[in-house]
N, CA and C atoms as a LAMMPS dump frame, in Angstrom:
ITEM: TIMESTEP
0
ITEM: NUMBER OF ATOMS
255
ITEM: BOX BOUNDS ff ff ff
-5.0000000000000000e+02 5.0000000000000000e+02
-5.0000000000000000e+02 5.0000000000000000e+02
-5.0000000000000000e+02 5.0000000000000000e+02
ITEM: ATOMS id mol type element x y z
1 1 1 N 70.105 63.143 -406.218
2 1 2 C 71.388 63.702 -406.529
3 1 3 C 71.83 63.196 -407.881
4 2 1 N 72.615 63.998 -408.56
5 2 2 C 73.136 63.627 -409.875
6 2 3 C 74.477 62.919 -409.694
7 3 1 N 74.634 61.801 -410.404
8 3 2 C 75.898 61.069 -410.391
9 3 3 C 76.408 60.989 -411.823
10 4 1 N 77.631 61.428 -412.023
11 4 2 C 78.274 61.342 -413.336
12 4 3 C 78.972 59.989 -413.413
13 5 1 N 78.622 59.234 -414.425
14 5 2 C 79.142 57.88 -414.59
15 5 3 C 80.252 57.886 -415.632
16 6 1 N 81.422 57.316 -415.302
17 6 2 C 82.506 57.274 -416.299
18 6 3 C 82.182 56.288 -417.414
19 7 1 N 82.787 56.506 -418.544
20 7 2 C 82.53 55.682 -419.72
21 7 3 C 82.664 54.175 -419.461
22 8 1 N 83.698 53.709 -418.735
23 8 2 C 83.806 52.258 -418.51
24 8 3 C 82.637 51.644 -417.722
25 9 1 N 81.872 52.455 -417.004
26 9 2 C 80.742 51.925 -416.224
27 9 3 C 79.389 52.195 -416.884
28 10 1 N 79.395 52.807 -418.042
29 10 2 C 78.118 53.115 -418.699
30 10 3 C 77.434 51.891 -419.281
31 11 1 N 78.136 50.763 -419.311
32 11 2 C 77.459 49.538 -419.748
33 11 3 C 76.371 49.159 -418.749
34 12 1 N 76.489 49.661 -417.516
35 12 2 C 75.458 49.421 -416.501
36 12 3 C 74.308 50.414 -416.633
37 13 1 N 74.62 51.681 -416.886
38 13 2 C 73.601 52.733 -416.822
39 13 3 C 73.094 53.178 -418.187
40 14 1 N 73.894 53.052 -419.201
41 14 2 C 73.603 53.547 -420.554
42 14 3 C 73.57 55.072 -420.633
43 15 1 N 73.742 55.752 -419.517
44 15 2 C 73.707 57.21 -419.505
45 15 3 C 74.924 57.774 -418.781
46 16 1 N 75.301 58.986 -419.168
47 16 2 C 76.415 59.676 -418.532
48 16 3 C 76.039 60.192 -417.143
49 17 1 N 74.77 60.573 -416.992
50 17 2 C 74.292 61.094 -415.709
51 17 3 C 73.081 60.293 -415.273
52 18 1 N 73.058 59.944 -413.984
53 18 2 C 71.912 59.235 -413.421
54 18 3 C 71.553 59.88 -412.081
55 19 1 N 70.403 59.537 -411.583
56 19 2 C 69.941 60.04 -410.286
57 19 3 C 69.987 58.907 -409.272
58 20 1 N 70.346 59.219 -408.039
59 20 2 C 70.301 58.242 -406.951
60 20 3 C 70.022 58.996 -405.662
61 21 1 N 69.54 58.258 -404.671
62 21 2 C 69.184 58.868 -403.396
63 21 3 C 70.018 58.278 -402.272
64 22 1 N 70.166 59.059 -401.197
65 22 2 C 70.864 58.598 -400.013
66 22 3 C 71.389 59.773 -399.225
67 23 1 N 71.736 59.514 -397.966
68 23 2 C 72.251 60.568 -397.093
69 23 3 C 73.766 60.51 -396.946
70 24 1 N 74.362 59.41 -397.417
71 24 2 C 75.823 59.261 -397.426
72 24 3 C 76.235 58.703 -398.793
73 25 1 N 77.512 58.742 -399.062
74 25 2 C 77.99 58.175 -400.328
75 25 3 C 77.68 56.676 -400.367
76 26 1 N 77.841 55.994 -399.247
77 26 2 C 77.542 54.562 -399.201
78 26 3 C 76.081 54.3 -399.558
79 27 1 N 75.182 55.115 -399.031
80 27 2 C 73.756 54.934 -399.336
81 27 3 C 73.459 55.225 -400.799
82 28 1 N 74.094 56.234 -401.337
83 28 2 C 73.884 56.562 -402.753
84 28 3 C 74.374 55.416 -403.637
85 29 1 N 75.533 54.845 -403.308
86 29 2 C 76.05 53.731 -404.1
87 29 3 C 75.152 52.502 -403.975
88 30 1 N 74.583 52.3 -402.806
89 30 2 C 73.647 51.181 -402.622
90 30 3 C 72.395 51.404 -403.47
91 31 1 N 71.878 52.634 -403.466
92 31 2 C 70.717 52.965 -404.283
93 31 3 C 71.048 52.825 -405.764
94 32 1 N 72.231 53.255 -406.147
95 32 2 C 72.67 53.132 -407.539
96 32 3 C 72.713 51.659 -407.944
97 33 1 N 73.205 50.811 -407.043
98 33 2 C 73.295 49.379 -407.334
99 33 3 C 71.911 48.742 -407.433
100 34 1 N 70.95 49.265 -406.676
101 34 2 C 69.58 48.744 -406.773
102 34 3 C 68.993 49.045 -408.155
103 35 1 N 69.387 50.184 -408.714
104 35 2 C 68.893 50.565 -410.04
105 35 3 C 69.67 49.888 -411.164
106 36 1 N 70.98 49.712 -410.924
107 36 2 C 71.878 49.171 -411.952
108 36 3 C 72.72 48.058 -411.31
109 37 1 N 72.14 46.873 -411.152
110 37 2 C 72.815 45.787 -410.432
111 37 3 C 74.234 45.502 -410.932
112 38 1 N 75.144 45.439 -409.959
113 38 2 C 76.535 45.115 -410.237
114 38 3 C 77.461 46.311 -410.291
115 39 1 N 76.915 47.521 -410.425
116 39 2 C 77.783 48.692 -410.587
117 39 3 C 78.566 48.986 -409.308
118 40 1 N 77.967 48.753 -408.137
119 40 2 C 78.659 49.05 -406.871
120 40 3 C 79.94 48.233 -406.748
121 41 1 N 79.879 46.965 -407.151
122 41 2 C 81.054 46.106 -407.029
123 41 3 C 82.199 46.589 -407.915
124 42 1 N 81.91 47.319 -408.954
125 42 2 C 82.958 47.887 -409.819
126 42 3 C 83.602 49.113 -409.175
127 43 1 N 82.936 49.676 -408.144
128 43 2 C 83.429 50.891 -407.471
129 43 3 C 84.004 50.569 -406.095
130 44 1 N 83.384 49.625 -405.387
131 44 2 C 83.73 49.282 -404.009
132 44 3 C 84.197 47.831 -403.948
133 45 1 N 85.286 47.582 -403.187
134 45 2 C 85.781 46.208 -403.109
135 45 3 C 85.092 45.411 -401.996
136 46 1 N 85.555 44.188 -401.792
137 46 2 C 84.931 43.292 -400.817
138 46 3 C 85.085 43.788 -399.379
139 47 1 N 86.049 44.662 -399.129
140 47 2 C 86.264 45.215 -397.791
141 47 3 C 85.574 46.567 -397.61
142 48 1 N 84.656 46.88 -398.492
143 48 2 C 83.913 48.145 -398.451
144 48 3 C 84.815 49.364 -398.59
145 49 1 N 85.851 49.243 -399.382
146 49 2 C 86.738 50.369 -399.679
147 49 3 C 86.598 50.73 -401.153
148 50 1 N 86.833 51.991 -401.442
149 50 2 C 86.811 52.419 -402.84
150 50 3 C 87.971 51.739 -403.558
151 51 1 N 87.684 51.128 -404.69
152 51 2 C 88.741 50.428 -405.432
153 51 3 C 89.872 51.382 -405.796
154 52 1 N 91.077 50.83 -405.881
155 52 2 C 92.275 51.636 -406.081
156 52 3 C 92.238 52.451 -407.38
157 53 1 N 91.628 51.935 -408.399
158 53 2 C 91.598 52.632 -409.695
159 53 3 C 90.391 53.569 -409.836
160 54 1 N 89.616 53.716 -408.749
161 54 2 C 88.422 54.57 -408.77
162 54 3 C 88.628 55.759 -407.829
163 55 1 N 88.195 56.911 -408.258
164 55 2 C 88.16 58.103 -407.407
165 55 3 C 86.735 58.637 -407.413
166 56 1 N 86.313 59.115 -406.257
167 56 2 C 84.979 59.692 -406.132
168 56 3 C 85.128 61.141 -405.705
169 57 1 N 84.457 62.018 -406.419
170 57 2 C 84.467 63.444 -406.102
171 57 3 C 83.063 63.873 -405.714
172 58 1 N 82.963 64.486 -404.557
173 58 2 C 81.704 65.068 -404.092
174 58 3 C 81.803 66.548 -404.4
175 59 1 N 80.942 67.001 -405.289
176 59 2 C 81.07 68.335 -405.864
177 59 3 C 82.464 68.4 -406.498
178 60 1 N 83.407 69.141 -406.001
179 60 2 C 84.72 69.154 -406.655
180 60 3 C 85.828 68.66 -405.74
181 61 1 N 85.462 68.013 -404.636
182 61 2 C 86.476 67.526 -403.704
183 61 3 C 86.506 65.999 -403.684
184 62 1 N 87.734 65.455 -403.766
185 62 2 C 87.873 64.009 -403.715
186 62 3 C 87.557 63.51 -402.305
187 63 1 N 86.818 62.431 -402.224
188 63 2 C 86.465 61.849 -400.934
189 63 3 C 86.884 60.378 -400.92
190 64 1 N 87.218 59.892 -399.732
191 64 2 C 87.515 58.467 -399.594
192 64 3 C 86.737 57.833 -398.454
193 65 1 N 85.892 58.635 -397.813
194 65 2 C 85.069 58.143 -396.718
195 65 3 C 83.651 57.918 -397.223
196 66 1 N 83.235 56.652 -397.241
197 66 2 C 81.899 56.331 -397.747
198 66 3 C 80.79 56.828 -396.832
199 67 1 N 81.153 57.219 -395.604
200 67 2 C 80.147 57.73 -394.671
201 67 3 C 79.982 59.247 -394.781
202 68 1 N 80.668 59.835 -395.757
203 68 2 C 80.578 61.282 -395.986
204 68 3 C 79.121 61.669 -396.23
205 69 1 N 78.596 62.616 -395.414
206 69 2 C 77.204 63.029 -395.633
207 69 3 C 77.053 63.832 -396.918
208 70 1 N 75.921 63.654 -397.577
209 70 2 C 75.656 64.375 -398.817
210 70 3 C 74.237 64.904 -398.79
211 71 1 N 74.008 65.873 -399.648
212 71 2 C 72.678 66.467 -399.766
213 71 3 C 72.172 66.269 -401.194
214 72 1 N 70.882 66.375 -401.362
215 72 2 C 70.284 66.107 -402.675
216 72 3 C 70.787 67.066 -403.753
217 73 1 N 71.247 68.253 -403.371
218 73 2 C 71.738 69.221 -404.363
219 73 3 C 73.193 68.958 -404.759
220 74 1 N 73.891 68.053 -404.073
221 74 2 C 75.287 67.746 -404.378
222 74 3 C 75.395 66.958 -405.681
223 75 1 N 76.601 66.953 -406.223
224 75 2 C 76.902 66.18 -407.43
225 75 3 C 78.056 65.241 -407.13
226 76 1 N 77.902 64.008 -407.567
227 76 2 C 78.93 62.996 -407.354
228 76 3 C 79.531 62.622 -408.706
229 77 1 N 80.843 62.593 -408.776
230 77 2 C 81.547 62.15 -409.979
231 77 3 C 82.313 60.885 -409.618
232 78 1 N 82.116 59.846 -410.379
233 78 2 C 82.913 58.626 -410.244
234 78 3 C 83.901 58.643 -411.396
235 79 1 N 85.186 58.565 -411.051
236 79 2 C 86.243 58.654 -412.051
237 79 3 C 87.028 57.345 -412.055
238 80 1 N 87.274 56.798 -413.229
239 80 2 C 88.071 55.582 -413.375
240 80 3 C 89.438 55.953 -413.929
241 81 1 N 90.478 55.441 -413.291
242 81 2 C 91.828 55.638 -413.811
243 81 3 C 92.023 54.711 -415.005
244 82 1 N 92.794 55.151 -415.949
245 82 2 C 93.104 54.322 -417.107
246 82 3 C 94.456 53.665 -416.885
247 83 1 N 94.58 52.448 -417.313
248 83 2 C 95.858 51.762 -417.211
249 83 3 C 95.998 50.832 -418.4
250 84 1 N 97.155 50.342 -418.564
251 84 2 C 97.392 49.433 -419.671
252 84 3 C 98.859 49.431 -420.032
253 85 1 N 99.197 48.685 -420.978
254 85 2 C 100.6 48.643 -421.332
255 85 3 C 100.804 48.494 -422.794
């Protein structure tokens, strides 16, 4: 499956789009972390929840359930909210 990586996380991947495998979003993120160590922790917190400043879109729908089933033809977008003062 194709995963679109936001600019703040490209220090891990060096690419805007990467490939990862899995049958759920949780599995895809685990596979992504195996390829790019540390990236999962930037997306998922210690309680296995999506971090507050991160949104994940499966195809074009926002998801918050990491057990959401996915297929290899799906596209995942990880979006980072911007903040600052």
